[in-house]
C-alpha positions in Angstrom: 55.8 77.8 44.5 52.9 79.3 45.3 52.6 83.0 43.7 52.3 84.6 47.2 55.4 82.9 48.5 57.1 83.9 45.2 56.2 87.6 45.7 57.6 87.3 49.2 61.0 85.7 48.2 61.2 88.3 45.4 61.0 91.0 48.1 63.4 89.2 50.2 65.8 89.0 47.3 65.7 92.7 46.9 66.4 93.4 50.5 69.2 91.1 50.6 71.0 91.7 47.0 70.8 95.6 47.9 71.4 95.8 51.6 75.0 97.4 51.4 74.2 99.3 48.0 74.7 102.9 47.8 71.3 104.7 48.8 69.5 106.8 46.3 69.5 110.7 47.3 67.8 113.7 45.8 70.0 115.3 43.1 70.4 118.5 45.1 73.7 120.8 45.4 74.5 122.1 49.0 76.1 125.5 49.7 79.6 124.8 50.9 80.6 128.6 50.9 81.3 129.2 54.7 81.6 132.9 54.0 77.9 133.3 52.9 75.6 133.9 55.7 73.3 130.8 56.7 69.5 131.6 57.3 67.2 129.3 59.0 64.8 127.5 56.6 61.2 128.2 57.3 58.7 125.8 55.6 56.2 127.6 53.8 53.1 126.0 55.6 54.5 127.5 58.8 53.8 131.0 57.6 50.2 130.4 57.6 47.6 131.1 60.7 44.8 129.2 61.3 42.3 131.6 59.6 44.4 131.2 56.5 44.6 127.4 56.5 41.0 127.3 56.9 40.6 129.3 53.7 42.9 126.4 52.0 40.3 123.9 53.5 37.5 125.8 52.1 39.4 125.8 48.5 39.6 121.9 49.0 36.0 121.7 49.4 34.9 123.7 46.4 37.7 122.0 44.4 35.9 118.5 44.9 32.5 119.7 45.0 32.7 121.3 41.5 35.0 118.6 40.3 37.6 121.1 39.2 40.2 118.4 38.7 38.5 117.4 35.8 39.8 120.5 33.9 43.2 120.0 33.9 45.3 119.5 30.7 48.8 118.8 30.2 49.7 119.1 26.5 46.2 118.5 25.6 45.9 115.4 28.0 43.4 115.5 30.9 45.3 115.4 34.0 43.3 115.0 37.3 45.7 117.0 39.7 45.8 120.2 41.0 48.2 122.4 39.2 50.3 123.3 42.3 50.6 119.5 42.9 51.7 119.1 39.2 54.5 121.4 40.0 55.9 119.9 43.1 55.5 116.1 41.4 57.9 117.4 38.4 60.2 119.3 40.8 60.8 115.9 42.8 61.3 113.9 39.5 64.1 116.4 38.3 65.8 116.4 41.8 65.5 112.8 42.2 65.8 111.7 38.8 64.0 108.2 39.3 64.9 105.3 37.2 61.4 104.0 38.0 58.3 105.9 38.8 55.4 103.7 39.9 51.9 105.0 39.9 48.8 103.2 41.0 45.3 104.3 39.7 46.1 105.0 36.0 42.3 106.0 34.8 42.7 107.7 31.7 46.3 108.0 31.7 47.1 111.7 32.3 49.5 111.3 35.1 51.5 108.6 33.7 51.9 110.7 30.6 52.8 113.8 32.6 55.8 111.6 34.1 56.7 110.5 30.7 57.1 114.1 29.3 59.1 114.9 32.4 61.6 112.1 32.1 62.0 113.2 28.5 62.7 116.5 29.3 65.1 115.9 32.2 67.1 113.7 29.8 66.2 110.5 31.8 66.0 108.4 28.4 66.5 104.9 30.3 63.9 105.7 33.1 60.3 104.3 32.9 56.9 104.7 34.4 55.0 101.6 35.8 51.4 102.5 36.0 48.6 100.2 37.4 44.7 100.0 37.2 42.0 97.4 36.8 40.8 99.2 33.5 43.0 100.2 30.4 42.8 103.9 29.9 41.5 103.5 26.6 38.3 101.3 27.9 37.2 104.0 30.1 38.0 107.1 28.0 34.5 107.5 26.9 33.0 106.8 30.1 31.9 109.8 32.5 32.6 108.3 36.2 34.3 111.3 37.3 34.4 113.8 34.6 32.8 114.7 31.5 34.4 113.0 28.1 36.6 115.0 26.4 36.5 114.3 22.7 39.0 117.1 21.6 41.6 115.9 24.1 44.8 113.9 23.1 44.7 110.2 24.0 47.8 109.7 25.8 48.3 105.9 25.4 48.5 106.9 21.3 51.4 109.3 21.8 55.1 108.3 21.3 56.0 109.4 25.0 53.7 106.7 26.2 55.2 104.0 24.3 58.7 104.9 25.1 58.3 105.3 28.9 55.0 103.9 30.2 54.2 100.3 30.9 50.7 99.5 32.0 49.8 96.5 34.4 46.2 95.7 34.6 44.5 94.5 37.6 44.1 95.7 41.3 46.9 97.6 42.8 47.0 94.9 45.6 46.9 91.9 43.0 49.4 89.1 43.8 50.7 89.0 39.9 50.6 92.9 39.6 52.8 93.3 42.8 54.9 90.8 41.5 55.3 92.1 37.9 56.1 95.8 39.3 58.5 94.3 41.8 60.6 92.3 38.8 60.7 95.6 37.0 62.0 97.3 40.3 64.7 94.5 40.7 65.9 94.9 37.1 66.1 98.6 37.8 68.1 98.3 40.9 70.4 95.8 39.2 71.2 98.4 36.3 71.8 100.8 38.9 74.0 99.2 41.2 71.0 99.2 43.8 70.7 103.0 43.9 67.3 103.4 41.5 66.1 105.7 42.6 62.5 104.2 42.9 59.6 106.8 43.2 55.9 105.8 44.0 52.5 107.7 43.9 49.4 106.0 45.0 46.2 107.2 43.4 44.1 104.1 43.3 42.6 103.7 46.7 41.4 106.4 48.7 39.3 104.3 51.3 41.3 103.8 54.8 41.9 100.0 54.3 42.7 100.3 50.6 45.4 103.1 50.9 46.6 101.0 54.2 47.3 97.8 52.3 48.7 99.9 49.3 51.1 101.5 51.5 52.3 98.4 53.0 52.7 96.8 49.5 54.4 99.7 47.6 56.4 101.4 50.4 59.2 98.7 50.4 60.1 99.5 47.1 60.9 103.0 47.5 64.6 104.0 47.6 66.3 105.9 50.5 66.2 109.5 49.7 63.2 109.4 47.3 59.5 109.6 48.0 56.2 107.8 48.3 53.2 110.2 47.7 49.8 109.6 49.1 47.5 111.4 47.1 44.2 113.1 47.8 44.8 113.2 51.7 42.1 116.3 51.8 39.3 113.5 51.5 39.4 112.7 55.1 37.9 116.1 56.0 35.8 116.4 53.1 34.3 113.2 53.8 34.4 113.3 57.6 35.8 109.8 58.1 39.1 108.4 57.9 41.0 107.9 54.5 44.0 108.5 52.8 45.5 111.0 55.4 44.5 108.7 58.3 46.0 105.6 56.8 49.2 107.6 55.8 49.6 108.9 59.6 49.0 105.3 60.7 51.6 104.1 58.4 54.0 107.1 59.7 53.6 105.9 63.4 54.1 102.2 62.9 57.3 102.3 60.7 60.5 104.3 61.1 61.6 104.4 57.3 59.6 107.7 56.2 59.0 111.2 57.1 56.5 113.5 56.3 58.4 116.2 54.2 56.2 119.4 54.4 59.1 121.6 52.8 57.6 120.1 49.5 54.6 122.3 50.0 56.4 125.5 48.6 53.1 127.0 47.6 51.9 126.4 51.3 49.2 123.9 49.6 48.9 120.5 48.3 46.3 117.8 48.5 48.7 115.1 49.0 51.3 113.8 51.5 55.0 113.6 50.3 56.5 110.9 52.4 60.5 110.8 51.9 62.3 107.6 52.9 65.0 108.2 55.2 66.0 104.8 56.3 65.5 101.1 55.7 66.4 98.4 53.0 64.4 97.9 49.7 61.8 95.2 50.3 61.3 95.7 54.0 60.2 98.4 56.3 61.5 98.8 59.8 58.5 98.8 62.6 58.1 101.3 65.4 58.7 99.7 68.9 55.4 101.1 70.0 52.5 99.9 71.5 50.0 101.4 69.3 50.9 98.9 66.8 49.1 96.2 68.8 45.7 98.1 68.6 42.8 96.1 66.8 42.8 98.1 63.7 46.4 97.4 63.0 45.8 93.8 63.5 43.1 93.7 60.9 45.3 95.4 58.3 48.1 92.8 59.4 45.8 89.9 58.8 44.8 91.3 55.3 48.4 92.0 54.4 49.4 88.4 55.3 47.0 87.0 52.4 49.1 88.8 49.7 52.5 88.6 51.3 52.6 85.5 53.9 55.5 86.3 56.5 55.6 89.9 56.0 55.1 92.1 59.3 51.9 93.6 58.0 47.8 93.4 56.6 44.6 92.5 52.9 43.5 90.8 49.9 40.7 92.9 48.2 41.0 95.6 46.0 42.3 99.0 45.7 40.0 102.0 44.8 40.4 101.8 40.8 37.0 102.2 39.2 
């Protein structure tokens, strides 16, 4: 059996075996006291006027211009994230209590180490972090691709938390063998949890439009209902002045019914990412929107690309993500 066919078969088995399983929901409690007054919730982002939004856009530009993301540390480990997004990411992990966290774009290992520590602090001893990159973090530790080196920083892959929770997959994020191995781990996790997972995904490898589009189509089907798919660095579209992660995420949302953009996560009124919550669908598949927009030429290019990886899937690319 060809490897590509094996991957497709694997996702089909996921969809069939868990079609009627209980679907994961965030671990939140609702107020059932009818005597208490109910107030309409207003998203924090709705409080801002255009001038205030422009101020945040200017901050995005400065954050990128001066590489401020290089300055972040978590337990002395470099983490290339805005601190507000780290707060939101940990909040989601605590509420959703994922069985598996999938991250593309390991780089020097800061974010998987961050997730591992949150899993530990949350008592999720049986959960794991699957992280994907072309290069092992130890191979790029002393390189200065984005940020200056940090000799005094802690190397995350040497820490007990890493060995306890993190599994590293070397290869491009859209590489057939990598997608297969990640899907195998997801299948195992679903079997252990009666199909519930939950499975949480964050994409931080590709940042070009094409690469993010393919990553979305490969990894979104693995997310359980009620959990999240995080598309990182959507601010780059505006900074670069061309379609990038945000355009790819918006096209994905317009093409499939399974996800919605959850703006309530942005409780600081600011984020560099898009937090997409899965609201319907089955593991291993996506529900296309019955919309003529899916027939546009750009979508056909992406669909043809994806068929090279998962033949028979409704959507497109062989190539590589944006990992360095």
